[in-house]
C-alpha positions as a Markdown table, in Angstrom:
| # | Residue | x | y | z |
|---|---|---|---|---|
| 1 | Met | 16.5 | 2.0 | -8.6 |
| 2 | Asn | 16.2 | 5.4 | -7.0 |
| 3 | Asp | 15.1 | 5.8 | -3.3 |
| 4 | Lys | 12.2 | 8.1 | -3.9 |
| 5 | His | 8.7 | 7.0 | -3.3 |
| 6 | Phe | 8.2 | 6.5 | -7.1 |
| 7 | Val | 10.1 | 4.5 | -9.7 |
| 8 | Thr | 10.6 | 5.3 | -13.3 |
| 9 | Val | 9.7 | 3.1 | -16.3 |
| 10 | Ser | 13.4 | 2.6 | -16.8 |
| 11 | Asp | 13.8 | 1.4 | -13.1 |
| 12 | Leu | 10.9 | -1.0 | -13.7 |
| 13 | Lys | 12.5 | -2.3 | -16.9 |
| 14 | Gln | 15.9 | -2.6 | -15.3 |
| 15 | Ser | 14.8 | -4.4 | -12.2 |
| 16 | Pro | 11.1 | -5.4 | -12.0 |
| 17 | Ala | 11.9 | -7.8 | -9.1 |
| 18 | Lys | 13.0 | -4.8 | -6.9 |
| 19 | Val | 9.7 | -3.0 | -7.6 |
| 20 | Ile | 7.7 | -6.2 | -6.8 |
| 21 | Asp | 9.8 | -6.8 | -3.6 |
| 22 | Arg | 9.3 | -3.2 | -2.5 |
| 23 | Ala | 5.6 | -3.4 | -3.0 |
| 24 | Lys | 5.4 | -6.7 | -1.1 |
| 25 | Arg | 7.6 | -5.3 | 1.8 |
| 26 | Thr | 5.6 | -2.1 | 2.2 |
| 27 | Gly | 2.2 | -3.4 | 1.2 |
| 28 | Glu | 1.7 | -0.1 | -0.7 |
| 29 | Pro | 1.3 | 0.6 | -4.4 |
| 30 | Val | 4.4 | 1.8 | -6.1 |
| 31 | Pro | 3.9 | 4.8 | -8.4 |
| 32 | Ile | 5.5 | 4.5 | -11.8 |
| 33 | Leu | 6.6 | 7.6 | -13.7 |
| 34 | Arg | 7.3 | 8.0 | -17.4 |
| 35 | Asn | 8.7 | 11.3 | -18.7 |
| 36 | Asn | 8.2 | 12.7 | -15.2 |
| 37 | Gln | 4.5 | 12.0 | -15.4 |
| 38 | Leu | 2.6 | 9.5 | -13.3 |
| 39 | Glu | 1.9 | 6.6 | -15.6 |
| 40 | Gly | 0.3 | 4.1 | -13.1 |
| 41 | Tyr | 1.0 | 2.0 | -10.1 |
| 42 | Tyr | 2.3 | -1.5 | -9.4 |
| 43 | Val | -0.1 | -2.8 | -6.8 |
| 44 | Pro | 0.8 | -5.8 | -4.7 |
| 45 | Ala | -1.8 | -8.5 | -4.6 |
| 46 | Asn | -2.3 | -8.2 | -0.8 |
| 47 | Ala | -3.3 | -4.5 | -1.3 |
| 48 | Leu | -6.4 | -5.7 | -3.1 |
| 49 | Arg | -7.5 | -8.0 | -0.4 |
| 50 | Leu | -9.7 | -5.3 | 1.4 |
| 51 | Ile | -11.1 | -4.1 | -1.9 |
| 52 | Asn | -12.5 | -7.6 | -2.6 |
| 53 | Ala | -13.4 | -8.3 | 1.0 |
| 54 | Thr | -16.8 | -9.3 | 2.2 |
| 55 | Asp | -18.7 | -7.2 | 4.7 |
| 56 | Glu | -17.8 | -9.7 | 7.4 |
| 57 | Glu | -14.1 | -9.5 | 6.6 |
| 58 | Val | -14.1 | -5.7 | 6.7 |
| 59 | Gln | -15.9 | -5.8 | 10.0 |
| 60 | Ser | -13.4 | -8.3 | 11.4 |
| 61 | Ala | -10.5 | -6.1 | 10.2 |
| 62 | Phe | -12.1 | -3.0 | 11.8 |
| 63 | Asp | -12.8 | -4.8 | 15.1 |
| 64 | Ala | -9.1 | -5.9 | 15.2 |
| 65 | Val | -7.9 | -2.3 | 14.8 |
| 66 | Leu | -10.3 | -1.2 | 17.5 |
| 67 | Asp | -9.1 | -4.0 | 19.8 |
| 68 | Gln | -5.5 | -3.0 | 19.3 |
| 69 | Tyr | -5.8 | 0.8 | 19.1 |
| 70 | Gly | -9.2 | 1.7 | 20.5 |
| 71 | Asp | -7.9 | 3.5 | 23.6 |
| 72 | Ala | -5.5 | 5.6 | 21.6 |
| 73 | Leu | -8.2 | 6.4 | 19.0 |
| 74 | Thr | -10.6 | 7.4 | 21.8 |
| 75 | Trp | -8.0 | 9.7 | 23.3 |
| 76 | Leu | -7.1 | 11.3 | 20.0 |
| 77 | Ala | -10.8 | 11.9 | 19.2 |
| 78 | Lys | -11.2 | 13.7 | 22.6 |
| 79 | Asn | -8.1 | 15.8 | 22.2 |
């Protein structure tokens, strides 16, 4: 498999486990190309968690980010 941010359909056919492992490791969708055109994405299950989250779960995640990075975000907003 190549080291670029995308994989080809051939890469996917040759080693689907590598694509799945990469998506799990990074938590990011992996773009899939066919004939040098974007065909779609392999999306790890944990990436869908926020899409399907309740309002309370989203608020909790937002609060956790603010707790951890609030001072830095405030500084960045002012500068």
